[in-house]
N, C-alpha and C positions, 0 to 999 in steps of 0.2 A: 504493500500500500504506500502511495506517495502522498505526502502532506504538503499543503500550500496555504497561502492566506486567502485566496479567492479562486473559485472555479466559475467560469462563464461557459454556458452551453449555448452555442450559436455564435457565428462570426459575421453577422450582418452589421450595418452601421451602428446599431445599439451595442452589440457585443464587442467588435474590434475597437471602437472608440473608447468604450468603458475599460477595456484591457490596457490600452495605451495610457489612458488617464490614471488608472490605478498604479501601473508600473512606474510612472513618473513621480508618483507620490509614495514610492517605497514599498508597495505591496508585491509579493510574489504571486503571479497569476498563471493559471492553466486555462487555455481556451480549447474547447472541444467542438469540432465541426464534422458532421457526417457527409456533407456535400462539398461544394466549392467555397473557398474563402470569399467573403464579401456578401454572402447571403443572397436573398431574393433580389434586393435592390440592385446590386451590381450585376448579377448574372441573368436574372429573369424578370427584371422590373424596371426601375427608374432609368438606369443607364442605357441598356439596349433600346428601350423605348425612345429615349430622348435623342439617341443617334439617328433613329429613323425619323423622328420629328424634324431634325435638321435637314435631312435629305428631302423630306416632303416640302419643307419651307422653301428650299432652293428650287424645287420643281415648280412650285406655285409662282415664284418670282420669275422664272424663265417664261412661264405662260403669259405673263403680263409685261414681258420685256419691251414690247413695242411701245408701251406707254412711257417708257424711259428712253425712247429713241433708238432702241436696239432692234432693228427689223430683220426679218428673214432668218432668225435663229433656227437651227436644226439640232435636235439632240434625241438620243434614245436612252431609256431607263434600263440600265444593266443591273438587275437585282442581285446578281452574284457579286458584283463589286460593292453594292450597298451592304450586303451581308459581310463581306470581307472587312469593310471599314468598321462595321459594328463589332465584329469579333476582335479587331485590333484594339479598339477603345477598351473593351472589356478586359482583354489580356493585360494591357498596360496598367489599368487600375488594379487588377487582381495582383499583379506583381508588386504594386505599392503596398497592398494589404499584407502580402507575404513578407515584405521587408519589415513592416511594423511588428508582425508576429515573431520576428527573429530578434527583436530588441531585447536588451538585458531586462530580466524580471518577468519575461513572458515565455511560456512553454506552449507550443501548439500540439494538439493531439487530434489526429484524424480518425473519426469513427463515431458511432452512435452512442451518445451518453444517456444513461438511464439511472434513476435513483435506486440505491440499495437501502438507504435510510436518509434521515434529514441532514446528514453531513457527509455522505459518501455517494459518489457517482461512479458507475461502472462503465468501462469502455472495453469491449472484448473481454480479455482475461485480466485486465488491469483495473485496480481500484484507486480512486483519488479521493482524498478527504480534505475538507476545509470548513472553517467556522462560518464562512460566507459563500453563498452560491447565487449566481445571477442566471435566471432562465431568459434566454433571448432567442427563442426558436422561431419567431416570426409567424407567418400565416400562409395558408394555401388556398387556392381557388375554391369557392363554394358553389355547389350545384343547386339550381333552383328547384322548387317543388312544383313540377309541371305534371298534370294528369297522365299524359302519354309522352314519355320521354325516353328516347334512345340515346344513352350516354355515349355510345360509339359513333353517333352521328355528329357530335359537336367537338370543338376544341376549346381550350382555355387560352389565356394570354401566354402561358408557357409555350404551348405548341405554336401559336401564331408568331411569336418571336423567333421560333426555331425554323419556321417554314422557309423553303428555298424558292418559293414562287409567289407571284402576286395573283390572288384569286380574282377571277373575272367578276363574280358576284359574291359579295360578302354580306351576310346578315348578322347583325349584332343584337343579342338579347341583353338589354340593360344600357341605360344612358347615364351611368355614373362616370367617374373620372377615367377608368380603364376603357370603358366602351367608347366614350367621346374622343379620347386620344387616338385610339385605333381607327375610329371612323374617319377622323381628319387625315391621318397618315395615309391610309389605303385609298381614300378618295383622291388624294393628291397623286398617288401612284397610278391611278386610272381604274381602280375597282368601282363597280356599281355598288354603292353602300346603302344598306337599309338598317335603320335602328328601330327596335321595338322596345317600348318602355311602359311599364304599368302605371307609373306616377303621372301626374299632370304636367310636370316640367322636368327637364334634365338637370343634372348636377345639383343635388339638394344642398351641397355645401355653399352654393352661391345664392346671393339675393335673387329672387325669382325674376325680377325685372332684368337684371344683368344676364341671367341664364337664358331667358326667352330671346333677348336680342342676339346673344351668341348663337343660339340654335337657328334663328332666322338667317344669320350670316352664313352659317354652314349649309343651310338649305339652298341658298343661292349658289353655293359651290357644287351642288348636285346631290347632296346627301338627302335621302328620304327618311323622314321621321314619322313614326306612328306612336303618338303619345296616348296615355290612358288606354292602353291595349294589353290584354291578358293573353299570354301564350298558353295554348291548350294542348298543342302536340308538336313534337320535334321528331322528324324521321330523317333518314339519309337524304340530303338534298332539299329539304323543305321545312318550313316553319309555319304552323297554323296558329292564328290568334283571333281574338274577338275584340272588336271596337264598337261600342254602342250597340251590343247585341248582334252584330253582323260578323260572321266568320270570313276571314281572308287567309290566303295562303301565299307565302313568298318562297320562290325557289332560289337556291343559293348553291354555290360551289364550296363555300366554307361557312360554317355557322359558329360564331364565337359566343360563348357564354361569359358574360361580364356582369354577373349579378352579385359581386362582392367577394370577400375573402373571409375565411374563418381562422381563428387562432390555431396554431399548430402545436398540439400537445401530444400527438401520437408518438408512442414509443418511449415516453419519458418515465413511465411507471411512477406517476405522481402519487399514487396511493401509498407507496412505500415511504414517501417523504412526509406525509401528513398534510401536504398543501391542498387547500380547497380549490376546486375548479368546477366548471360546468361547460355547456356548449358555447358559452360566450367567452370562455377563456379563464384566466387566473385573476382573481380579485386581489387588488393591492391597496395599500394606504397611500398617502400623499408622498411618501418617501420610496414608493415602489416595493415596499416590503409586503410579503404575503402574510397569511395568518401564522406562519411558522417563523419564529425569530431567526434571522440570519439568511433566509431564502427570499430572494427578490425576483420579480418578473418585470421585464421592460419590453417596450415595443409592441408589435402587433399581438403578441401572445397574451397581453393583459387587456387588449381591446379598449384601452382608454382613448387612443388616437392612432389610427393606422397610417402614419407618415414616417418616413425615414428620419427626418430631423427631430421628430418627437421621440423616437427611439434613442437617438443619440443623447439628447438632453435628459431623458429619463435614466439612462445609464450613468451619466455624470451625477445626477441626484442620488442614485443608489450608492455609488462609490463614495460620495461625500458623506452619506449617512454612515457608511462603514468606517470612514476616517474620523467621524465626529465633527465634520465641518458643516457649516451652514452656507446656504447660497440664496440668491434672490431670483432664481429661474421662475419666469411667469408662464406656467403651463396653461393659464386661462387665455393667454394671447398666443395663438398658434397660426401663423400664416400658412397658406396652402396655395399651390399653383397648379393649373391645368394647362398642359402644353398642346392644346389644339392650335390651329392656325386660322384666325388669331387666337392668342393665348388668353387665359383668364386667371384671376387670382382673387383671394379674399383673406380677410382677417377680422375677427371680432363680430359684433352684432350686425345682422342684416336688417333692412327695413321691415321685412316680414316678421322677424323676431320681435322687434320693437312694437309693432302693431299688435301681435298676438299676446304679448305680455302686458300690454297697456302702458308701456314705458313712454314717457314724454321724450321727444327727440326732434332734431332738425337734420335735414340732409340737403345736399346740393350735388347736381350732376354736371360734369364737364365732359366735353366730347372731343374725340380725336380729330374730327373734321374741322375743328376750329383751332387746332394746334399746329404751329408752323413746322416743327420737326416731323410730326406724323405725316403731314401732307408732303413734305420733302422726301420722306421715305416711301411714298405711295402707300401709306397705311391709314386711310381715312376712317376705316371701320373701328369703332371702339367707344367706350364710355367709362368714366370713373364716377362712382357714387361714394361720397364722403359723409359719414354719419357722426353726429355729436349729440351728447345729452343736453339738457336744458341749461346746464352750467357752462357749456362750451367745451367740455372734455371730449376728445376724440374717442369714440367707442367702436368704430368699424370702418372698413373700406372694402368695397367690392368693385371689380373692374374686369373688362375684357378689352382686348386690343393690344397693339404693340407696347412692349415693356410693362405690361400689367404687373407681372411678378416683381419687377424692380420697384414699382410705385407702392405696391402693397407691403413690400419689405420695409420701405422707408416709413410707412405709417405704423407698421408693427413695432419698429424701434421707438417711435415717438409715443406710442401707446404704453410701452414698457416704462416710460418716464412720465406718464400721466399728462401729456402735452395737451394743451387746448388749441382750438382753431384760432383763437386770438394770438397765440404764440406762433403758430405755424404761418400765419399770414405775413409775419415779419421776418421769416427765414428766407434768405436770398437763395434762389434757385438759378442755376446757370441757364442762359438762353443761347441757342434754342435747344430745349430738351422736352421730352414728353412729360417729365416729372413736374414741369411748371404747372401742369394741370392741377396738381395738389394744392399749390399755393393759391391758385386762382379760386379753387373750391373753398378753401379756408377763408379767403377774403370775403367771398360771397356770404358765407355762413355767419361771419362776425360783423357784418355791416349793421351799424346801429341807426 
């Protein structure tokens, strides 16, 4: 049996960053990973998806090149080269994680880790023990509850990222972040894309006004949306759904199920540890500690917030707790970005939430079509909605259009410092930039 200060099961953004942070603060760490270093985000999620997003963005730009004075351009989409670039990016970043795992204080173990008791983890024939253990095993695709469902007829985001061809007809079940990003990507690559969603609007993380405008923009790009539609049957090559009581069938060469992800607790033998869990994952307190002292759960597996950067900061919180350190990480302020084209992003309260909760608020919208940098970039589609409470404190920002993620990140930082719109309106923004829209929105909100 090998003894250490900290065992981390999982090497995604939560796991490997927690290991690096812990080792820098003097802890001896063992990291256990059964698959590739970097977890889902690096190998089957954020990074490979975003490389495809960039290829799709360039393809869209080339289609509109004549508007920029570049006439008679000719190009072919070579998907094998796109995949080659994707794999190169993944490999480069994975090598970086491998380097981190070779640093002093960190021992990497490849294999499936499962609990023997609340201080011991078994990998193959080896046993490892520590007073502190962090579970960072992420999540896996979740299958929908559909009356007639042939699971062999569908693919998940894992398989679509691994595909070596562009499907002529792609049907996507689910209009969340995963579904919308893949819809945007493969539409740009030339697929006929259909999205079927049960809810009234796409992207529930976004303000519904912003989400609706984004969906309409993507519709103009050729993506077909069937909202408030319930899928009733999935068979090889077809999806049947009901909309307003009327059944319709869509034929497709590929059917992507993008109905969310579930916490990955498979194979951990959690019962042996005494950790409480259910289908929604592992419950934790504000310090990411489970019901068992010394065992923590971070990232998707605790289902608090399924975002890579959330996992990273949760890992730092857990390590700080182990070290007896305090921090001022604001988990209530969590920016998120959706890399459709145009992109979207959000942080904090939406106008929908303010209305439903009876919260007094003010908001102001600014538009890309009135912004000099956006027009110069040929990116007129977009809007930013800045939301403040009655005292003027910024409580939310939802946007779509060029550089939305950058603008929302700026607002996220300001929210962490309880900034008011009165203060933001006097913060100088470089001209010409898209971020000027934020200062303009603050000025409009603070006009007396």
